[in-house]
Each structure stands twice: as structure tokens, then as C-alpha cells.
C-alpha positions, -999 to +999 in steps of 0.1 A: +443-629-360+410-647-362+407-678-383+377-683-407+362-715-420+344-721-453+317-747-455+328-759-490+364-765-478+374-802-474+381-815-439+417-812-431+430-835-403+461-813-398+439-783-392+418-804-367+450-814-349+460-778-348+427-769-331+428-795-303+430-768-276+395-756-286+380-791-282+397-796-248+382-762-237+348-776-247+356-807-227+366-786-197+334-766-201+312-797-202+331-812-173+327-780-153+290-778-161+285-814-148+306-808-117+287-776-111+254-794-113+266-820-088+278-793-064+245-774-068+226-806-061+247-813-030+242-777-017+205-779-026+203-812-008+220-797+023+195-769+023+166-794+024+181-815+052+175-790+081+138-788+074+129-816+099+150-796+124+129-765+119+098-786+124+112-799+156+120-763+166+085-753+158+071-780+179+093-769+207+080-733+204+044-746+204+051-765+236+064-733+252+033-713+241+009-740+254-008-728+286-027-761+287+006-781+289+019-757+315-012-760+336-010-798+334+027-798+342+022-776+373-012-789+385-030-757+379-067-756+370-074-719+369-059-696+343-064-658+346-057-639+313-052-602+314-055-574+288-036-546+305-023-513+293-013-496+326-008-527+347-040-527+367-057-556+349-024-576+353-024-568+390-061-580+394-052-612+375-023-619+398-046-614+428-073-638+414-046-664+406-033-661+442-068-663+456-074-698+441-054-716+467-079-705+494-104-728+476-082-758+472-074-748+436-043-736+418-042-706+396-018-689+372-020-655+355-012-653+318-005-627+292-025-637+260+003-623+239+026-651+252+003-680+246-015-698+217-050-688+226-066-713+202-057-738+229-086-725+250-108-752+234-085-778+252-093-764+287-119-791+295-091-816+294-082-803+329-107-813+356-126-784+374-109-759+351-118-723+347-106-694+325-109-659+340-104-628+318-094-594+333-099-572+303-092-534+302-105-512+274-081-487+260-088-454+241-120-455+220-132-490+229-099-506+217-081-537+231-049-532+250-017-537+231-011-572+246-047-584+238-049-571+203-040-604+187-064-623+209-092-598+200-084-602+162-084-639+166-118-639+184-133-617+157-121-639+128-121-673+144-149-699+147-135-720+175-156-745+194-154-737+231-180-763+243-171-773+278-150-743+285-160-725+317-152-688+320-159-654+336-149-619+328-140-588+348-139-557+327-119-526+335-129-492+321-140-457+328-177-445+326-167-411+312-157-428+279-181-434+251-171-471+248-173-480+285-158-515+291-162-524+254-134-550+254-147-568+285-182-569+272-170-582+238-149-610+252-178-620+276-203-621+247-180-637+221-169-666+243-206-674+250-213-673+212-185-698+206-201-722+231-183-715+263-202-715+296-203-684+317-202-694+353-204-659+368-217-626+356-195-600+339-179-577+364-178-540+355-150-519+370-152-481+367-120-462+372-141-429+373-156-442+405-137-467+427-122-494+405-107-512+436-141-514+453-158-526+421-132-554+419-134-564+455-172-565+455-172-586+424-145-609+437-163-614+471-194-628+452-174-646+425-154-671+446-185-684+465-201-690+431-170-709+419-171-730+451-208-738+445-202-746+408-173-770+414-185-783+447-154-772+467-151-754+500-129-725+511-098-739+529-098-708+552-061-704+546-047-669+546-039-656+512-007-639+524+016-662+506+049-650+492+052-653+455+089-644+453+119-652+475+147-627+483+183-633+472+209-608+484+240-605+462+272-595+479+299-598+451+280-594+418+298-577+389+283-542+385+278-549+347+253-576+356+230-552+377+200-535+362+200-497+367+166-488+352+166-506+319+132-522+311+143-552+290+178-558+278+206-552+303+227-521+293+201-512+267+204-475+277+242-475+271+240-495+239+208-484+221+195-506+192+163-501+172+135-510+169+123-490+200+092-500+218+078-504+254+104-530+263+132-511+245+126-473+248+148-447+231+167-422+252+156-390+234+177-359+243+156-329+254+163-299+231+137-275+243+119-271+277+100-238+280+072-225+302+041-217+280+020-197+304+028-161+310+014-159+346-007-178+371+002-204+397+004-233+373+033-244+352+024-254+316+053-265+295+065-273+260+092-299+255+109-311+224+126-345+222+152-352+195+147-386+177+174-381+151+190-414+140+165-435+160+144-447+130+113-438+150+084-427+128+053-410+140+021-393+126+001-364+138-023-377+165+000-404+178+010-406+215+044-405+229+050-427+259+076-417+284+090-436+314+094-413+343+113-419+376+102-414+411+112-384+433+145-393+452+131-375+483+103-401+486+126-430+478+152-420+504+125-414+530+111-450+525+146-463+531+149-442+562+116-452+577+123-489+571+159-486+582+173-502+550+204-498+530+188-490+496+220-498+477+218-535+487+219-556+455+190-581+454+169-604+432+133-614+438+130-649+423+096-665+416+090-695+438+070-710+409+099-721+386+075-728+357+062-692+357+070-671+327+074-641+351+108-649+368+109-615+387+084-588+396+108-563+379+143-565+362+167-583+386+193-583+399+191-546+410+192-525+441+163-515+463+170-479+453+167-486+416+135-507+421+119-479+441+131-452+417+125-468+383+103-499+386+077-495+413+047-472+418+053-455+451+030-425+447-004-439+439-026-449+469-020-487+475-048-511+467-066-531+495-046-563+488-014-545+497-028-533+530-041-568+537-007-584+532+012-558+550-012-557+580+007-587+596+038-565+601+019-538+622+028-545+658+001-522+672-031-542+673-053-511+666-032-503+634-034-539+623-071-540+628-076-508+608-055-522+579-075-554+578-107-536+581-098-514+551-090-545+531-123-562+539-155-560+519-176-547+548-194-514+542-175-499+572-141-511+558-149-498+523-158-464+537-126-462+558-105-472+527-123-446+506-118-417+531-084-426+548-066-438+517-082-426+485-098-393+495-067-384+515-044-394+487-021-414+510+007-432+491+028-460+507+051-436+524+022-416+540+008-450+553+041-460+568+044-426+584+009-426+598+011-462+610+043-460+631+042-497+641+040-508+605+075-518+594+074-545+568+104-562+552+113-540+522+115-571+499+079-580+507+069-543+501+087-544+467+069-576+458+035-561+465+038-526+449+026-523+413+050-515+385+056-478+376+039-473+342+047-452+312+028-420+308+011-411+274+011-376+259-006-365+227+021-354+203+021-317+197+039-317+164+037-330+128+063-354+114+059-337+080+074-305+096+094-320+124+106-355+113+134-356+139+115-340+168+086-349+190+068-321+209+050-325+243+026-301+259+018-308+296+008-292+328+028-299+360+006-316+386+011-305+422-015-303+450-020-304+488-038-334+502-062-335+532-033-346+554-014-314+546+012-332+524+021-319+489+017-346+462+035-341+429+027-358+396+055-382+389+060-376+352+052-339+349+076-329+377+103-351+363+098-337+328+099-301+343+134-308+356+147-321+322+165-290+310+187-291+279+223-286+290+254-273+272+280-288+295+283-320+276+256-339+296+223-341+277+191-346+296+173-376+281+138-391+283+132-429+277+103-429+252+085-448+224+055-442+201+020-456+205+000-454+173-034-438+175-066-438+155-068-400+159-060-390+123-065-361+100-089-369+071-074-389+042-087-362+019-070-329+028-100-310+012-123-322+040-129-295+066-119-301+102-133-288+135-109-292+164-120-287+200-092-288+226-091-266+257-060-264+279-034-290+271-060-306+248-045-282+222-015-306+218-025-329+189-041-299+171-007-281+170+004-311+149-028-311+128-024-273+120+013-277+112+004-305+088-024-286+071+000-257+067+026-281+051-001-295+028-010-260+016+027-253+009+028-285-012+000-270-033-027-294-020-063-283-016-069-279+021-104-276+035-116-252+062-095-257+094-115-245+125-101-245+161-121-241+193-096-235+222-102-226+258-082-214+288-087-194+320-073-160+312-061-145+279-031-129+295-021-159+316-025-193+299-033-188+263-010-216+251+008-212+217-009-178+212+018-164+188+018-196+167-020-198+165-023-161+156+003-166+128-016-196+115-048-175+115-030-146+097-017-169+069-051-185+064-041-220+076-066-216+104-098-204+089-113-197+123-097-194+157-124-194+185-110-190+220-131-192+252-115-174+282-134-190+310-125-166+338-120-133+320-157-123+327-183-128+354-200-157+337-177-186+327-174-192+290-163-226+277-157-242+243-192-257+241-207-222+245-188-210+215-199-240+195-235-232+202-229-195+194-215-205+160-242-232+155-250-223+118-214-224+107-208-256+127-239-274+112-230-264+077-195-278+080-207-310+096-239-317+077-232-302+043-194-301+039-185-335+055-163-320+082-144-342+106-148-334+143-119-339+168-121-335+205-091-336+229-089-331+267-109-338+297-133-367+293-154-363+325-168-328+318-156-311+286-160-340+262-195-348+275-205-311+274-192-307+238-211-339+227-243-324+243-237-292+223-235-312+191-268-330+200-285-296+206-272-282+173-284-313+154-318-310+171-322-273+164-308-269+129-314-305+117-349-307+130-340-340+148-354-354+181-329-360+209-328-397+201-322-390+163-295-364+172-277-390+194-279-415+166-266-389+141-235-383+162-230-421+167-231-426+130-204-399+126-183-418+151-188-451+132-177-433+100-145-420+117-158-384+115-161-378+152-129-387+170-119-383+207-085-383+224-096-378+260-085-386+295-100-384+330 
């Protein structure tokens, strides 16, 4: 029963005595409050205490990311940074770093992603120092993934590079609109920030002969360096081993890499997020042939990404890590007389290097040749140069050295005997019977096997747990009579979904793209994609269909597609016909190039429909998308747009070119092309 008090009642000591427990509760409350404040203060104080430790930790991290400190510690005076997407720029950087010792200098190659690039201004602290940049351009003039942060920093920063000496070698492809954009930008920006260019920008063109461009530039570059710094070539051979072999005889099998790219056992114990160092093993749920006839194999695959937390958008690329053909791997082991199941590590002789091994170690030669090394592309001249010492036949050794030289005769021999004949390392070993190098040196020299990128052929709005790939299997006969097979496409072809409990899987991750549908769905789109260039447009059309179902206003959706024969290789014919029937595709224009005497291509159809095309582009703000072959198709399509702008817009050729360039700048003319 509650007790009530009246203000006009006299104070009663007895009553107060009776209520003592209430007062002691108050005491307890006050005491608890004070004690709580003390405990809180103590805890709070404990939280403050570690702050100096974090600062120390931060300083430690800074030391580790300081390439200047590393150069001083190891006596290096040349640093070669690389922006690399497919490994070539990294390979060139390693070669330049290795070259340095021939000129009494010491070089190191460096990934800009791993270092604090603001330290570049400290480079003059090192005597006779030089920074070399091997910069590849990716996609539409973009930086590679590993040089994105450096590029952003250069754009935003206002560093003072006075006293910094540098040179740049750019890697690109002339068939692309933004040829060598990244290399040109770095070269120009460093000069703007006060750095001194000591040798002209090198331009490597992968549409021509990238290796020859690099070798020619390098042959002129080093004498210029010698002259600038007043040093002389030592004349030493540059065949110096970078890694030493360690053979393991009793290693626990759980410690051995079997194809993983980063974390050991990452394929058995998958953890997100998934990326280039930690790909997701996606089960293949569909693998079907798309073409009805003909001698080619065009295929549609579906990868299941359920539970992976992987997100993608229409227009993105899926990167897959293929493996080499076991027939080639076994034959290399046979020719070299090696037990491919020997467990080995290749350890960097430079203990300070960030790169401890050329590929994940310990592993077996079989795993290295299957998962980690590129054994199907023609080897570059530096590989021939370093392997030449192992040819016991003087004539064969002489030919190898000649092909690795910069003489016109040597370059011509390399072009015809290696490149034009598509000789891979196995073909070279077979055709030079006296060449039997130690397999560990061969593994050190071969470049890494790279991921292959495919335009995703689905929309995540319609297929959130599935990624579709459209590809053509590559297979051809070389001048030597050998049959060369595309590594990734032949491997994907073999990936059939199985019901016997074993799922075929593909290691993959997503690479974001700028190839995007318009933000406003009411904008019209013109899509031009012959052959497998149809891939991203399957995703685009699926998405436009989904948007329509959501009640959104969707602008005109026009597709220009091309193939050889209507009855052979008209890819996704049923799906496209259905999209046209339901009005999702407002116009489906197909060029069958070989169904009549005169070849008809997508650019011919564009010009045939020039009035409709010009109205969509000039009046209705249409976005133009082109996907497929860069060398011919993309160029011919661009010329068709120039001609339409000239004829219907009354522009001169120069004005028409400028008109299309402006569309590109506004993001209304996008290309996803390859050569």
C-alpha cells in the first residue's frame, strides 16, 4: 500500500526512522553513481592510452610504404613504377630494373599501389637517381587498376618535383581512341610539377609490335642515361638470376599452393569480398552452343554467384582465371626431362623486395605451368636472350641472341620466326633441340598467366545471382602446322555443368566499367555490336525490358547486329525476336555479311538508316554504344557517324569529328572494344 505525505503535516521523527531504508537507497544510488563515474573515467582513460601506440604503428606503416627509404637501405638509385593490367608493363619494368646493373646502377621495380607516391619529391635525396614509369592505358583512356590512386593523386595534387629526373614508356594500342592516354598524361603532368624529363616519352603499340617498340626505345634510352649521369656501361651480361631455387622434399601438403592466387586454401575456404587476388569459384549452370552451323564454336555460359555477395551492373566485365592445357604442360615436362610434381619455391635473392616469389610458392612445377605461367603466347626477346646460354648448338644459340638483339636483321627474324609463326615456348624448345634450360630458370622468366575479361551478357536486375558470358572458341593452325588453341575459351568450352555431385567451377571476379545505360531511361539508345559484341547489349535489352515492366518510361531501343549467315551464327535470335515482338527493341537491324555477293556490315545499315539515326542522335539525345572489334568495325562505324553528321548535319569532316568527340566527352558515345 502506498504511503502519502501532506505538506501541512508536522515532521514526525518516528516516521523518518521508519523510512530509513529509502534514505539508504538514495545513499546507495549516489555511491553507485560516483563509482560508475570513476569506472567510466578509468575505462575512458584506458581508451585514450593506446593512441600513441597507433601513432607508432602508423609511422611503421609509413616506413614500409616508403620507396625512398627502401632505395636508401638497399643502395638503389633507379625506381621503375608500373601501371599494369595484363602484366606486360610490370614485365617491362622488371626488365628495366634488371638492366640498370649493366650501367653501374641499381634498380628496383615498384607497384605504385604499394607505396606512398607523394614521396617522389624526395627522390633527389638519392644521388644520380631516376624514376622510370611504364604506364599502360586501359579501356577508354583509363588508368590501370593499380595506378588509379596515383592518377587521382596526380590530378588533385600540387607537389613540387623540382630536381626529380624521370622518363616514361607508354603501353597502348593504336586502334583505340585514347591511344597511350595514361603514359602521355603522366609524362606531361610530371613536367608540369617541375620534374625533369631526361629522355623522350616512349610509345608502345600493341596493334603493331609492342616488343619491338620497347626494345628500340630501351636501346636509345640507356645511352642517354649514361650520358646524363656521366656513367659507362659495365659490359656485364644482364643474365642475372633474380630468384633462387629451393626444392622441398618433406613439406606438408596443406602448405603447398595448388592454383590459389592469394591466400593459401582460398579455393577450399571461400571468403568475401572477391577480387583479383581472391576470385570466387562460380559454378557453371549453363554451357550451350549458340551457333546452329559453321566451323566455329560460339557459346553461352551462365555462372552462379548465389551467396557470394558479388554485385554487378549491365556493361561490367567478368574476369575469369583460366588454366593451361595439360597436354602442353606435360609435353614441356617431357622435353625438359623433369618430374613436374617436384615441390619447389623460387625465392627472391633481394630480401628487401616486396615480391618474394614470381608466383605463389611453395608449389609444384606442374601447378606453376598450369595455373600461374603464360606458356602459350610467343615469348618476348628477353626470354630468348636469357635462355640462349643453354643452347649447346652454336647456330641455335646465335639465332636466339640475334632475335633478342636490336639489329634490323634480328628484329625481322624475331618477327617472322616467333611472332608471325605464333611459336610458344614449347614450339621453340621443340624447334631448337639443343635448347634445354633448367626448368626453374624457365619458370622465372615466363610471364604470369593473366585473367581474361568478358563483357557480361546479362542484367543484374533480371539475373541477380547469375552472370552470363558470350564467347567464341579460338583455334587456328599456325605457319608451322601446329594447332594453337585459345587458353580461356577452350577451357571454358570444357566447363560443362554436371549432375554427378561434382560442379564445374570458374574462378572469377567483377571489373567495373564505364559502359553504362543512360541515367534517364527515357533517353533513346543505339547499340552496335556484331558477333560476340552483342554480349553487353543482351544485358542492356534485358534491363530496358525490366524497366518497362516497372512502369518506367523507356526511350527507343535500337540494335545493329551483324553475323556471317542468318542460318548459322545469328546469336540469341529467338531472344532478340521476342524482344522486338514485345516492343522492348524498337528496331532490330541485322547485317548478314556473307548471305549475298556483296558483304554487308553494320556500318552499311547505319548509313542506310541515316535519317532515323541522325534524328535519334541530334534531336532526341540518344546514347550510342559500340562493342566488338576495335581494329576494323569500331573505326568503320565511327566513320559512318562522321559521314551521317556531314550529310544530314551540314558539317565539314573536321566539324563532324569534333561533333562525335563532344558526344564522347558527354558520355553519349561509349565503346567497349578489343583488338
